[in-house]
C-alpha positions as CSV (number, residue, x, y, z in Angstrom):
1,M,3.8,51.8,40.1
2,G,4.2,49.6,37.0
3,K,4.9,46.0,36.6
4,R,8.4,45.0,35.1
5,K,8.3,42.9,31.9
6,S,9.1,39.3,32.0
7,R,12.1,38.2,30.4
8,A,10.8,34.8,29.6
9,K,10.7,34.0,25.9
10,P,7.9,32.0,24.5
11,L,8.3,28.4,24.1
12,P,9.0,27.3,20.6
13,K,6.0,25.1,18.9
14,K,6.7,21.2,18.6
15,K,6.3,19.9,15.2
16,M,4.3,16.5,15.2
17,D,6.1,13.8,13.3
18,K,4.1,12.2,10.7
19,L,2.8,8.5,11.2
20,D,3.6,6.0,8.8
21,T,1.1,4.7,6.1
22,I,3.1,1.6,4.9
23,F,3.8,-1.3,7.3
24,R,5.2,-4.9,7.4
25,C,2.7,-7.7,6.6
26,P,1.7,-10.1,9.3
27,F,1.5,-12.9,6.9
28,C,4.5,-12.8,4.5
29,S,6.7,-10.6,6.7
30,H,7.7,-8.4,3.9
31,S,8.6,-4.9,5.0
32,S,7.0,-1.8,3.5
33,S,4.4,-4.0,1.7
34,V,1.3,-3.1,3.5
35,E,-0.4,0.1,2.5
36,C,-3.6,1.3,4.3
37,R,-6.3,3.5,2.6
38,I,-9.1,5.3,3.9
39,D,-12.3,6.0,2.0
40,M,-14.0,8.6,4.1
41,K,-17.0,8.7,1.6
42,N,-18.0,5.1,2.2
43,L,-16.2,5.3,5.9
44,V,-14.2,2.1,5.1
45,G,-10.6,1.5,5.9
46,E,-8.5,-1.2,4.1
47,A,-5.1,-2.5,4.7
48,T,-3.8,-4.4,1.7
49,C,-0.4,-6.4,1.2
50,R,1.1,-5.8,-2.2
51,I,3.0,-9.4,-2.1
52,C,0.7,-11.8,-0.7
53,Q,-2.6,-10.0,-1.5
54,E,-3.9,-10.3,2.0
55,S,-6.2,-7.5,2.8
56,F,-8.3,-6.2,6.0
57,S,-11.3,-4.0,6.0
58,T,-12.9,-2.1,8.8
59,T,-15.0,0.7,9.3
60,V,-13.5,4.1,10.2
61,T,-14.4,7.6,11.8
62,S,-13.3,11.1,11.0
63,L,-10.4,10.4,13.7
64,T,-9.0,7.2,12.3
65,E,-5.5,7.0,10.9
66,P,-3.6,4.3,8.9
67,I,-1.9,3.2,11.8
68,D,-5.3,2.4,13.7
69,I,-6.4,0.4,10.8
70,Y,-3.1,-1.7,10.8
71,S,-3.4,-2.1,14.5
72,E,-7.1,-3.4,14.3
73,W,-5.7,-6.0,11.6
74,I,-2.8,-7.1,14.0
75,D,-5.1,-7.3,16.9
76,E,-7.6,-9.5,14.8
77,C,-4.9,-11.8,13.5
78,E,-3.8,-12.4,17.3
79,R,-7.6,-12.8,18.5
80,V,-7.9,-15.5,15.6
81,N,-4.7,-17.2,16.5
82,N,-5.7,-17.5,20.2
83,E,-9.1,-18.9,19.4
84,D,-7.2,-21.7,17.3
85,E,-5.0,-22.7,19.9
86,D,-8.0,-22.6,22.5
87,D,-9.7,-25.3,20.2
88,D,-6.7,-27.4,19.7
89,A,-6.2,-27.7,23.5
């Protein structure tokens, strides 16, 4: 006796949405002014604001995306602001 064929259809593959590469500046609050670039040759990632010319650089790996660089910049800004508040108190 043979088995019956399954009527289940294969699930369609989900497409991944592209992540942003342009973000809001944490200093001047202009939207779409921070651009993140990754230099894999030198393993450096840089986020730069076109309006106020603020920039942030960090080391990257092969898995790093522009959102990772921007997130590190925001985390660093928050860390510095918290240190300033602790010094004032």
